[in-house]
All heavy atoms as TSV, in Angstrom:
chain	resi	resn	atom	element	x	y	z
A	1	MET	N	N	9.491	-97.797	-21.440
A	1	MET	CA	C	10.701	-97.961	-22.256
A	1	MET	C	C	11.641	-96.652	-22.239
A	1	MET	O	O	11.107	-95.575	-22.352
A	1	MET	CB	C	10.235	-98.128	-23.645
A	1	MET	CG	C	11.439	-98.461	-24.602
A	1	MET	SD	S	10.593	-98.910	-26.181
A	1	MET	CE	C	11.932	-98.516	-27.179
A	2	LYS	N	N	12.882	-96.831	-21.977
A	2	LYS	CA	C	13.803	-95.735	-21.854
A	2	LYS	C	C	14.105	-95.106	-23.298
A	2	LYS	O	O	14.504	-95.809	-24.213
A	2	LYS	CB	C	15.056	-96.149	-21.171
A	2	LYS	CG	C	16.100	-95.103	-21.006
A	2	LYS	CD	C	17.257	-95.611	-20.169
A	2	LYS	CE	C	18.299	-94.578	-20.271
A	2	LYS	NZ	N	19.611	-95.090	-19.697
A	3	GLN	N	N	14.014	-93.771	-23.377
A	3	GLN	CA	C	14.382	-93.143	-24.627
A	3	GLN	C	C	15.687	-92.469	-24.446
A	3	GLN	O	O	16.089	-92.112	-23.298
A	3	GLN	CB	C	13.299	-92.116	-25.044
A	3	GLN	CG	C	12.040	-92.654	-25.386
A	3	GLN	CD	C	11.086	-91.711	-25.961
A	3	GLN	OE1	O	11.072	-90.543	-25.541
A	3	GLN	NE2	N	10.304	-92.171	-26.902
A	4	GLY	N	N	16.445	-92.262	-25.481
A	4	GLY	CA	C	17.714	-91.542	-25.486
A	4	GLY	C	C	17.529	-89.894	-25.314
A	4	GLY	O	O	16.376	-89.516	-25.389
A	5	ASN	N	N	18.543	-89.275	-25.161
A	5	ASN	CA	C	18.485	-87.869	-25.180
A	5	ASN	C	C	18.900	-87.445	-26.614
A	5	ASN	O	O	19.762	-87.976	-27.252
A	5	ASN	CB	C	19.584	-87.341	-24.199
A	5	ASN	CG	C	19.188	-87.597	-22.785
A	5	ASN	OD1	O	17.935	-87.497	-22.446
A	5	ASN	ND2	N	20.093	-87.886	-21.867
A	6	THR	N	N	18.441	-86.126	-26.866
A	6	THR	CA	C	18.843	-85.551	-28.114
A	6	THR	C	C	19.636	-84.180	-27.815
A	6	THR	O	O	18.977	-83.473	-27.083
A	6	THR	CB	C	17.580	-85.241	-29.020
A	6	THR	OG1	O	16.788	-86.392	-29.246
A	6	THR	CG2	C	17.918	-84.582	-30.276
A	7	TYR	N	N	20.684	-84.018	-28.370
A	7	TYR	CA	C	21.496	-82.882	-28.221
A	7	TYR	C	C	21.645	-82.071	-29.476
A	7	TYR	O	O	21.987	-82.678	-30.533
A	7	TYR	CB	C	22.845	-83.120	-27.476
A	7	TYR	CG	C	22.851	-84.087	-26.458
A	7	TYR	CD1	C	23.034	-85.366	-26.507
A	7	TYR	CD2	C	22.654	-83.510	-25.128
A	7	TYR	CE1	C	22.990	-86.087	-25.364
A	7	TYR	CE2	C	22.653	-84.296	-23.965
A	7	TYR	CZ	C	22.756	-85.617	-24.079
A	7	TYR	OH	O	22.731	-86.411	-23.015
A	8	ILE	N	N	21.724	-80.767	-29.569
A	8	ILE	CA	C	22.130	-79.956	-30.604
A	8	ILE	C	C	23.453	-79.254	-30.176
A	8	ILE	O	O	23.373	-78.582	-29.118
A	8	ILE	CB	C	21.111	-78.996	-31.005
A	8	ILE	CG1	C	19.744	-79.700	-31.429
A	8	ILE	CG2	C	21.620	-78.045	-32.037
A	8	ILE	CD1	C	18.543	-78.780	-31.656
A	9	VAL	N	N	24.496	-79.513	-30.826
A	9	VAL	CA	C	25.712	-78.927	-30.568
A	9	VAL	C	C	26.072	-77.865	-31.598
A	9	VAL	O	O	26.157	-78.214	-32.834
A	9	VAL	CB	C	26.899	-80.105	-30.388
A	9	VAL	CG1	C	28.165	-79.386	-30.114
A	9	VAL	CG2	C	26.433	-81.006	-29.459
A	10	GLU	N	N	26.200	-76.682	-31.217
A	10	GLU	CA	C	26.668	-75.578	-32.073
A	10	GLU	C	C	28.153	-75.131	-31.748
A	10	GLU	O	O	28.418	-74.727	-30.626
A	10	GLU	CB	C	25.669	-74.348	-31.788
A	10	GLU	CG	C	24.322	-74.677	-32.105
A	10	GLU	CD	C	23.387	-73.383	-31.805
A	10	GLU	OE1	O	23.614	-72.408	-32.478
A	10	GLU	OE2	O	22.577	-73.593	-30.752
A	11	ILE	N	N	28.921	-75.487	-32.754
A	11	ILE	CA	C	30.330	-75.099	-32.531
A	11	ILE	C	C	30.435	-73.624	-33.088
A	11	ILE	O	O	30.232	-73.348	-34.275
A	11	ILE	CB	C	31.297	-75.996	-33.335
A	11	ILE	CG1	C	31.128	-77.481	-32.989
A	11	ILE	CG2	C	32.668	-75.617	-33.134
A	11	ILE	CD1	C	31.382	-77.778	-31.640
A	12	LYS	N	N	30.807	-72.742	-32.230
A	12	LYS	CA	C	30.934	-71.277	-32.626
A	12	LYS	C	C	32.272	-70.951	-32.996
A	12	LYS	O	O	32.380	-70.137	-34.004
A	12	LYS	CB	C	30.500	-70.292	-31.416
A	12	LYS	CG	C	29.203	-70.599	-30.756
A	12	LYS	CD	C	27.997	-70.162	-31.668
A	12	LYS	CE	C	26.706	-70.308	-30.990
A	12	LYS	NZ	N	25.681	-69.853	-31.840
A	13	LYS	N	N	33.213	-71.527	-32.500
A	13	LYS	CA	C	34.688	-71.237	-32.814
A	13	LYS	C	C	35.574	-72.341	-32.406
A	13	LYS	O	O	35.191	-73.059	-31.501
A	13	LYS	CB	C	35.179	-69.915	-32.522
A	13	LYS	CG	C	35.180	-69.603	-30.984
A	13	LYS	CD	C	35.580	-68.248	-30.817
A	13	LYS	CE	C	35.482	-67.934	-29.254
A	13	LYS	NZ	N	35.894	-66.597	-28.968
A	14	CYS	N	N	36.712	-72.385	-32.969
A	14	CYS	CA	C	37.785	-73.377	-32.519
A	14	CYS	C	C	38.998	-72.464	-32.218
A	14	CYS	O	O	39.594	-71.762	-32.975
A	14	CYS	CB	C	38.109	-74.336	-33.697
A	14	CYS	SG	S	39.279	-75.520	-33.196
A	15	GLU	N	N	39.322	-72.547	-30.942
A	15	GLU	CA	C	40.358	-71.805	-30.375
A	15	GLU	C	C	41.228	-72.554	-29.459
A	15	GLU	O	O	40.658	-73.346	-28.740
A	15	GLU	CB	C	39.811	-70.515	-29.637
A	15	GLU	CG	C	40.686	-69.282	-29.383
A	15	GLU	CD	C	40.083	-68.089	-28.811
A	15	GLU	OE1	O	39.279	-67.536	-29.595
A	15	GLU	OE2	O	40.197	-67.891	-27.666
A	16	ASN	N	N	42.510	-72.444	-29.448
A	16	ASN	CA	C	43.478	-73.207	-28.634
A	16	ASN	C	C	43.312	-74.609	-28.895
A	16	ASN	O	O	43.460	-75.441	-27.990
A	16	ASN	CB	C	43.230	-72.865	-27.235
A	16	ASN	CG	C	43.675	-71.416	-26.938
A	16	ASN	OD1	O	44.582	-70.895	-27.496
A	16	ASN	ND2	N	42.909	-70.803	-26.010
A	17	GLU	N	N	43.049	-75.036	-30.110
A	17	GLU	CA	C	42.881	-76.419	-30.542
A	17	GLU	C	C	41.756	-77.122	-29.919
A	17	GLU	O	O	41.768	-78.381	-29.834
A	17	GLU	CB	C	44.153	-77.264	-30.235
A	17	GLU	CG	C	45.469	-76.656	-30.819
A	17	GLU	CD	C	45.424	-76.582	-32.384
A	17	GLU	OE1	O	44.989	-77.619	-33.055
A	17	GLU	OE2	O	45.936	-75.618	-32.986
A	18	THR	N	N	40.671	-76.365	-29.525
A	18	THR	CA	C	39.538	-77.128	-29.022
A	18	THR	C	C	38.314	-76.260	-29.454
A	18	THR	O	O	38.366	-75.208	-29.849
A	18	THR	CB	C	39.579	-77.299	-27.495
A	18	THR	OG1	O	38.577	-78.242	-27.116
A	18	THR	CG2	C	39.423	-76.052	-26.750
A	19	TRP	N	N	37.072	-76.902	-29.193
A	19	TRP	CA	C	35.886	-76.193	-29.586
A	19	TRP	C	C	35.264	-75.374	-28.507
A	19	TRP	O	O	35.414	-75.714	-27.314
A	19	TRP	CB	C	34.751	-77.273	-29.927
A	19	TRP	CG	C	35.123	-78.117	-31.071
A	19	TRP	CD1	C	35.825	-77.828	-32.103
A	19	TRP	CD2	C	34.610	-79.522	-31.169
A	19	TRP	NE1	N	35.841	-78.922	-33.000
A	19	TRP	CE2	C	35.168	-79.978	-32.528
A	19	TRP	CE3	C	33.707	-80.291	-30.486
A	19	TRP	CZ2	C	34.703	-81.241	-32.945
A	19	TRP	CZ3	C	33.396	-81.560	-31.017
A	19	TRP	CH2	C	34.010	-81.980	-32.130
A	20	GLN	N	N	34.549	-74.262	-28.994
A	20	GLN	CA	C	33.792	-73.466	-28.025
A	20	GLN	C	C	32.415	-73.355	-28.633
A	20	GLN	O	O	32.237	-73.217	-29.836
A	20	GLN	CB	C	34.320	-72.098	-27.803
A	20	GLN	CG	C	35.484	-71.944	-26.915
A	20	GLN	CD	C	36.782	-72.178	-27.721
A	20	GLN	OE1	O	36.973	-71.474	-28.734
A	20	GLN	NE2	N	37.691	-72.974	-27.230
A	21	GLY	N	N	31.281	-73.442	-27.906
A	21	GLY	CA	C	30.075	-73.349	-28.439
A	21	GLY	C	C	28.899	-73.392	-27.417
A	21	GLY	O	O	29.063	-73.179	-26.263
A	22	VAL	N	N	27.739	-73.998	-27.926
A	22	VAL	CA	C	26.513	-74.175	-27.069
A	22	VAL	C	C	26.001	-75.524	-27.295
A	22	VAL	O	O	25.931	-75.936	-28.526
A	22	VAL	CB	C	25.567	-73.093	-27.413
A	22	VAL	CG1	C	24.255	-73.197	-26.592
A	22	VAL	CG2	C	26.142	-71.605	-27.198
A	23	ILE	N	N	25.590	-76.174	-26.218
A	23	ILE	CA	C	24.795	-77.458	-26.348
A	23	ILE	C	C	23.365	-77.275	-25.842
A	23	ILE	O	O	23.182	-76.508	-24.915
A	23	ILE	CB	C	25.641	-78.588	-25.658
A	23	ILE	CG1	C	24.755	-79.922	-25.777
A	23	ILE	CG2	C	25.705	-78.235	-24.094
A	23	ILE	CD1	C	25.567	-81.131	-25.179
A	24	THR	N	N	22.441	-77.818	-26.657
A	24	THR	CA	C	21.093	-77.763	-26.242
A	24	THR	C	C	20.562	-79.082	-25.966
A	24	THR	O	O	20.679	-79.983	-26.797
A	24	THR	CB	C	20.202	-77.047	-27.369
A	24	THR	OG1	O	20.838	-75.796	-27.716
A	24	THR	CG2	C	18.808	-76.846	-27.027
A	25	TRP	N	N	19.829	-79.379	-24.808
A	25	TRP	CA	C	19.207	-80.525	-24.719
A	25	TRP	C	C	17.691	-80.374	-25.134
A	25	TRP	O	O	16.992	-79.496	-24.673
A	25	TRP	CB	C	19.062	-80.941	-23.158
A	25	TRP	CG	C	20.339	-81.264	-22.530
A	25	TRP	CD1	C	20.844	-82.617	-22.341
A	25	TRP	CD2	C	21.473	-80.479	-21.977
A	25	TRP	NE1	N	22.065	-82.713	-21.757
A	25	TRP	CE2	C	22.468	-81.335	-21.444
A	25	TRP	CE3	C	21.585	-79.057	-21.913
A	25	TRP	CZ2	C	23.645	-80.908	-20.990
A	25	TRP	CZ3	C	22.670	-78.680	-21.414
A	25	TRP	CH2	C	23.821	-79.593	-20.939
A	26	VAL	N	N	17.430	-81.118	-26.231
A	26	VAL	CA	C	16.120	-80.916	-26.861
A	26	VAL	C	C	14.881	-81.259	-26.050
A	26	VAL	O	O	13.967	-80.467	-25.814
A	26	VAL	CB	C	16.017	-81.779	-28.232
A	26	VAL	CG1	C	14.645	-81.583	-28.877
A	26	VAL	CG2	C	17.182	-81.305	-29.155
A	27	GLU	N	N	14.937	-82.304	-25.303
A	27	GLU	CA	C	13.825	-82.731	-24.388
A	27	GLU	C	C	13.596	-81.789	-23.287
A	27	GLU	O	O	12.487	-81.597	-22.938
A	27	GLU	CB	C	14.104	-84.048	-23.838
A	27	GLU	CG	C	14.013	-85.265	-24.776
A	27	GLU	CD	C	15.267	-85.405	-25.708
A	27	GLU	OE1	O	16.273	-84.798	-25.279
A	27	GLU	OE2	O	15.241	-86.177	-26.624
A	28	GLU	N	N	14.601	-81.239	-22.824
A	28	GLU	CA	C	14.484	-80.160	-21.613
A	28	GLU	C	C	14.408	-78.787	-21.982
A	28	GLU	O	O	14.109	-77.947	-21.186
A	28	GLU	CB	C	15.641	-80.539	-20.645
A	28	GLU	CG	C	15.646	-81.943	-20.183
A	28	GLU	CD	C	16.247	-82.095	-18.877
A	28	GLU	OE1	O	16.404	-81.104	-18.081
A	28	GLU	OE2	O	16.573	-83.149	-18.369
A	29	GLY	N	N	14.793	-78.463	-23.334
A	29	GLY	CA	C	14.839	-77.018	-23.647
A	29	GLY	C	C	15.986	-76.289	-23.014
A	29	GLY	O	O	15.839	-75.103	-22.849
A	30	LYS	N	N	16.942	-76.950	-22.670
A	30	LYS	CA	C	18.020	-76.315	-21.783
A	30	LYS	C	C	19.231	-76.053	-22.615
A	30	LYS	O	O	19.558	-76.878	-23.457
A	30	LYS	CB	C	18.402	-77.224	-20.571
A	30	LYS	CG	C	19.356	-76.782	-19.699
A	30	LYS	CD	C	19.626	-77.696	-18.490
A	30	LYS	CE	C	20.869	-77.480	-17.786
A	30	LYS	NZ	N	21.145	-78.441	-16.795
A	31	LYS	N	N	19.890	-74.832	-22.462
A	31	LYS	CA	C	21.139	-74.630	-23.186
A	31	LYS	C	C	22.222	-74.261	-22.290
A	31	LYS	O	O	21.939	-73.773	-21.198
A	31	LYS	CB	C	20.915	-73.250	-24.078
A	31	LYS	CG	C	20.164	-73.523	-25.287
A	31	LYS	CD	C	20.142	-72.165	-26.181
A	31	LYS	CE	C	19.488	-72.531	-27.485
A	31	LYS	NZ	N	19.669	-71.455	-28.439
A	32	GLN	N	N	23.474	-74.607	-22.643
A	32	GLN	CA	C	24.627	-74.606	-21.807
A	32	GLN	C	C	25.793	-74.183	-22.725
A	32	GLN	O	O	26.064	-74.968	-23.680
A	32	GLN	CB	C	24.820	-75.685	-21.006
A	32	GLN	CG	C	26.099	-75.614	-20.100
A	32	GLN	CD	C	25.941	-74.748	-18.945
A	32	GLN	OE1	O	24.890	-74.865	-18.261
A	32	GLN	NE2	N	26.919	-74.037	-18.590
A	33	ALA	N	N	26.540	-73.117	-22.447
A	33	ALA	CA	C	27.813	-72.871	-23.180
A	33	ALA	C	C	28.921	-73.813	-22.690
A	33	ALA	O	O	28.923	-74.192	-21.582
A	33	ALA	CB	C	28.055	-71.394	-22.967
A	34	PHE	N	N	29.723	-74.094	-23.560
A	34	PHE	CA	C	31.023	-74.862	-23.180
A	34	PHE	C	C	32.271	-74.162	-23.862
A	34	PHE	O	O	32.149	-73.557	-24.865
A	34	PHE	CB	C	30.898	-76.282	-23.577
A	34	PHE	CG	C	30.778	-76.531	-25.180
A	34	PHE	CD1	C	31.838	-76.717	-25.963
A	34	PHE	CD2	C	29.429	-76.512	-25.643
A	34	PHE	CE1	C	31.635	-76.954	-27.290
A	34	PHE	CE2	C	29.314	-76.689	-27.042
A	34	PHE	CZ	C	30.350	-76.957	-27.812
A	35	ARG	N	N	33.396	-74.412	-23.323
A	35	ARG	CA	C	34.623	-73.806	-23.660
A	35	ARG	C	C	35.613	-74.649	-24.054
A	35	ARG	O	O	36.695	-74.373	-24.596
A	35	ARG	CB	C	35.296	-72.959	-22.378
A	35	ARG	CG	C	34.344	-71.817	-21.961
A	35	ARG	CD	C	34.654	-71.139	-20.778
A	35	ARG	NE	N	34.472	-72.400	-19.710
A	35	ARG	CZ	C	34.626	-72.113	-18.335
A	35	ARG	NH1	N	34.766	-70.962	-17.799
A	35	ARG	NH2	N	34.384	-73.170	-17.606
A	36	SER	N	N	35.331	-75.989	-24.101
A	36	SER	CA	C	36.351	-77.003	-24.719
A	36	SER	C	C	35.522	-78.269	-25.027
A	36	SER	O	O	34.349	-78.444	-24.486
A	36	SER	CB	C	37.344	-77.266	-23.698
A	36	SER	OG	O	36.918	-77.973	-22.509
A	37	ALA	N	N	36.134	-79.219	-25.813
A	37	ALA	CA	C	35.473	-80.445	-26.109
A	37	ALA	C	C	35.382	-81.222	-24.847
A	37	ALA	O	O	34.268	-81.886	-24.631
A	37	ALA	CB	C	36.345	-81.123	-27.098
A	38	LEU	N	N	36.323	-81.160	-24.015
A	38	LEU	CA	C	36.193	-81.992	-22.655
A	38	LEU	C	C	35.112	-81.465	-21.903
A	38	LEU	O	O	34.320	-82.180	-21.368
A	38	LEU	CB	C	37.537	-81.849	-21.914
A	38	LEU	CG	C	37.530	-82.603	-20.637
A	38	LEU	CD1	C	37.390	-84.090	-20.777
A	38	LEU	CD2	C	38.880	-82.295	-19.921
A	39	GLU	N	N	34.841	-80.163	-21.787
A	39	GLU	CA	C	33.661	-79.626	-21.091
A	39	GLU	C	C	32.460	-80.145	-21.677
A	39	GLU	O	O	31.520	-80.381	-21.041
A	39	GLU	CB	C	33.805	-78.087	-20.959
A	39	GLU	CG	C	32.800	-77.450	-20.087
A	39	GLU	CD	C	32.957	-76.049	-19.980
A	39	GLU	OE1	O	33.841	-75.370	-20.408
A	39	GLU	OE2	O	32.106	-75.403	-19.250
A	40	LEU	N	N	32.315	-80.121	-23.033
A	40	LEU	CA	C	31.201	-80.492	-23.686
A	40	LEU	C	C	30.965	-82.024	-23.315
A	40	LEU	O	O	29.711	-82.373	-22.951
A	40	LEU	CB	C	31.395	-80.462	-25.145
A	40	LEU	CG	C	30.394	-81.205	-26.120
A	40	LEU	CD1	C	29.010	-80.547	-25.917
A	40	LEU	CD2	C	30.820	-81.113	-27.705
A	41	LEU	N	N	31.863	-82.841	-23.338
A	41	LEU	CA	C	31.707	-84.253	-22.977
A	41	LEU	C	C	31.230	-84.479	-21.497
A	41	LEU	O	O	30.337	-85.183	-21.105
A	41	LEU	CB	C	32.956	-85.102	-23.165
A	41	LEU	CG	C	33.343	-85.252	-24.573
A	41	LEU	CD1	C	34.782	-86.050	-24.771
A	41	LEU	CD2	C	32.258	-86.064	-25.332
A	42	ARG	N	N	31.777	-83.534	-20.603
A	42	ARG	CA	C	31.296	-83.581	-19.179
A	42	ARG	C	C	29.849	-83.137	-19.133
A	42	ARG	O	O	29.197	-83.698	-18.307
A	42	ARG	CB	C	32.192	-82.655	-18.360
A	42	ARG	CG	C	33.601	-83.325	-18.086
A	42	ARG	CD	C	34.416	-82.396	-17.192
A	42	ARG	NE	N	35.703	-83.167	-17.041
A	42	ARG	CZ	C	36.806	-82.403	-16.707
A	42	ARG	NH1	N	36.836	-81.013	-16.585
A	42	ARG	NH2	N	37.989	-83.003	-16.531
A	43	LEU	N	N	29.463	-82.195	-19.777
A	43	LEU	CA	C	28.066	-81.780	-19.759
A	43	LEU	C	C	27.124	-82.856	-20.253
A	43	LEU	O	O	26.102	-83.182	-19.505
A	43	LEU	CB	C	27.846	-80.481	-20.708
A	43	LEU	CG	C	28.448	-79.264	-20.167
A	43	LEU	CD1	C	28.431	-78.142	-21.142
A	43	LEU	CD2	C	27.723	-78.753	-18.899
A	44	ILE	N	N	27.425	-83.602	-21.261
A	44	ILE	CA	C	26.775	-84.707	-21.783
A	44	ILE	C	C	26.715	-85.768	-20.666
A	44	ILE	O	O	25.606	-86.385	-20.298
A	44	ILE	CB	C	27.202	-85.227	-23.101
A	44	ILE	CG1	C	26.997	-84.096	-24.147
A	44	ILE	CG2	C	26.509	-86.612	-23.461
A	44	ILE	CD1	C	27.669	-84.467	-25.480
A	45	ASP	N	N	27.861	-86.025	-20.073
A	45	ASP	CA	C	27.899	-87.056	-19.038
A	45	ASP	C	C	27.014	-86.694	-17.882
A	45	ASP	O	O	26.426	-87.670	-17.287
A	45	ASP	CB	C	29.460	-87.231	-18.579
A	45	ASP	CG	C	29.638	-88.493	-17.665
A	45	ASP	OD1	O	29.184	-89.442	-18.040
A	45	ASP	OD2	O	30.202	-88.145	-16.605
A	46	THR	N	N	26.859	-85.530	-17.544
A	46	THR	CA	C	26.040	-85.168	-16.331
A	46	THR	C	C	24.551	-85.623	-16.551
A	46	THR	O	O	23.865	-85.804	-15.666
A	46	THR	CB	C	26.140	-83.704	-16.037
A	46	THR	OG1	O	25.634	-82.901	-17.119
A	46	THR	CG2	C	27.473	-83.311	-15.596
A	47	THR	N	N	24.131	-85.605	-17.851
A	47	THR	CA	C	22.784	-85.957	-18.198
A	47	THR	C	C	22.626	-87.466	-17.939
A	47	THR	O	O	21.494	-87.805	-17.486
A	47	THR	CB	C	22.289	-85.562	-19.571
A	47	THR	OG1	O	23.107	-86.324	-20.549
A	47	THR	CG2	C	22.507	-84.074	-19.795
A	48	PHE	N	N	23.633	-88.185	-18.125
A	48	PHE	CA	C	23.494	-89.654	-17.872
A	48	PHE	C	C	23.385	-89.970	-16.355
A	48	PHE	O	O	22.751	-90.788	-15.927
A	48	PHE	CB	C	24.635	-90.468	-18.555
A	48	PHE	CG	C	24.531	-90.515	-20.060
A	48	PHE	CD1	C	25.507	-89.789	-20.703
A	48	PHE	CD2	C	23.515	-91.203	-20.668
A	48	PHE	CE1	C	25.372	-89.825	-22.210
A	48	PHE	CE2	C	23.447	-91.201	-22.015
A	48	PHE	CZ	C	24.337	-90.493	-22.835
A	49	ASP	N	N	24.266	-89.197	-15.591
A	49	ASP	CA	C	24.205	-89.353	-14.222
A	49	ASP	C	C	22.778	-89.011	-13.611
A	49	ASP	O	O	22.320	-89.492	-12.696
A	49	ASP	CB	C	25.332	-88.432	-13.497
A	49	ASP	CG	C	26.710	-88.961	-13.758
A	49	ASP	OD1	O	26.857	-90.096	-14.103
A	49	ASP	OD2	O	27.660	-88.134	-13.623
A	50	ALA	N	N	22.244	-87.917	-14.119
A	50	ALA	CA	C	20.903	-87.578	-13.723
A	50	ALA	C	C	19.883	-88.586	-14.036
A	50	ALA	O	O	19.020	-88.819	-13.252
A	50	ALA	CB	C	20.578	-86.193	-14.350
A	51	GLU	N	N	19.959	-89.167	-15.227
A	51	GLU	CA	C	19.110	-90.246	-15.533
A	51	GLU	C	C	19.116	-91.478	-14.604
A	51	GLU	O	O	18.214	-92.065	-14.289
A	51	GLU	CB	C	19.367	-90.740	-16.988
A	51	GLU	CG	C	18.795	-89.891	-18.036
A	51	GLU	CD	C	19.183	-90.422	-19.521
A	51	GLU	OE1	O	19.592	-91.530	-19.548
A	51	GLU	OE2	O	18.984	-89.732	-20.443
A	52	ASP	N	N	20.359	-91.773	-14.251
A	52	ASP	CA	C	20.573	-92.952	-13.321
A	52	ASP	C	C	19.954	-92.732	-12.005
A	52	ASP	O	O	19.307	-93.696	-11.496
A	52	ASP	CB	C	22.137	-93.230	-13.142
A	52	ASP	CG	C	22.861	-93.727	-14.338
A	52	ASP	OD1	O	22.071	-94.267	-15.313
A	52	ASP	OD2	O	24.017	-93.710	-14.444
A	53	THR	N	N	20.076	-91.508	-11.407
A	53	THR	CA	C	19.433	-91.327	-10.104
A	53	THR	C	C	17.950	-91.235	-10.279
A	53	THR	O	O	17.281	-91.670	-9.403
A	53	THR	CB	C	19.985	-89.993	-9.493
A	53	THR	OG1	O	19.710	-88.897	-10.388
A	53	THR	CG2	C	21.450	-90.088	-9.230
A	54	THR	N	N	17.446	-90.743	-11.431
A	54	THR	CA	C	15.992	-90.702	-11.655
A	54	THR	C	C	15.380	-92.086	-11.780
A	54	THR	O	O	14.377	-92.518	-11.139
A	54	THR	CB	C	15.659	-89.874	-12.954
A	54	THR	OG1	O	16.255	-88.632	-12.768
A	54	THR	CG2	C	14.104	-89.876	-13.154
A	55	GLU	N	N	16.012	-93.044	-12.509
A	55	GLU	CA	C	15.640	-94.375	-12.638
A	55	GLU	C	C	15.665	-95.090	-11.307
A	55	GLU	O	O	14.745	-95.934	-11.110
A	55	GLU	CB	C	16.545	-95.138	-13.705
A	55	GLU	CG	C	16.190	-94.605	-15.034
A	55	GLU	CD	C	17.114	-95.263	-16.108
A	55	GLU	OE1	O	17.915	-96.155	-15.761
A	55	GLU	OE2	O	17.021	-94.894	-17.248
A	56	LYS	N	N	16.675	-94.875	-10.434
A	56	LYS	CA	C	16.537	-95.628	-9.217
A	56	LYS	C	C	15.523	-95.220	-8.216
A	56	LYS	O	O	15.030	-95.976	-7.469
A	56	LYS	CB	C	18.086	-95.393	-8.598
A	56	LYS	CG	C	19.098	-95.926	-9.305
A	56	LYS	CD	C	20.552	-95.740	-8.687
A	56	LYS	CE	C	21.663	-96.248	-9.444
A	56	LYS	NZ	N	22.961	-95.850	-9.025
A	57	GLY	N	N	15.072	-94.060	-8.417
A	57	GLY	CA	C	14.062	-93.377	-7.513
A	57	GLY	C	C	12.574	-93.967	-7.964
A	57	GLY	O	O	11.593	-93.943	-7.324
A	58	GLU	N	N	12.601	-94.586	-9.197
A	58	GLU	CA	C	11.232	-95.068	-9.541
A	58	GLU	C	C	10.772	-96.336	-9.013
A	58	GLU	O	O	11.419	-97.191	-8.705
A	58	GLU	CB	C	11.238	-95.182	-11.159
A	58	GLU	CG	C	11.311	-93.905	-11.887
A	58	GLU	CD	C	11.455	-94.123	-13.479
A	58	GLU	OE1	O	11.183	-95.122	-13.929
A	58	GLU	OE2	O	11.631	-93.041	-14.053
């Protein structure tokens, strides 16, 4: 059964009308800084791409 991902998003500041902060993938224990809301969404999207390739290999 497929489980979802859990993310912790820490918004450190809002500058130039967008967020800057750190995202943590709970299951992997991985942290990544982001400089905009768009970059945050792209980081989350990459985890879905990684899941798709993993599932196809099973």
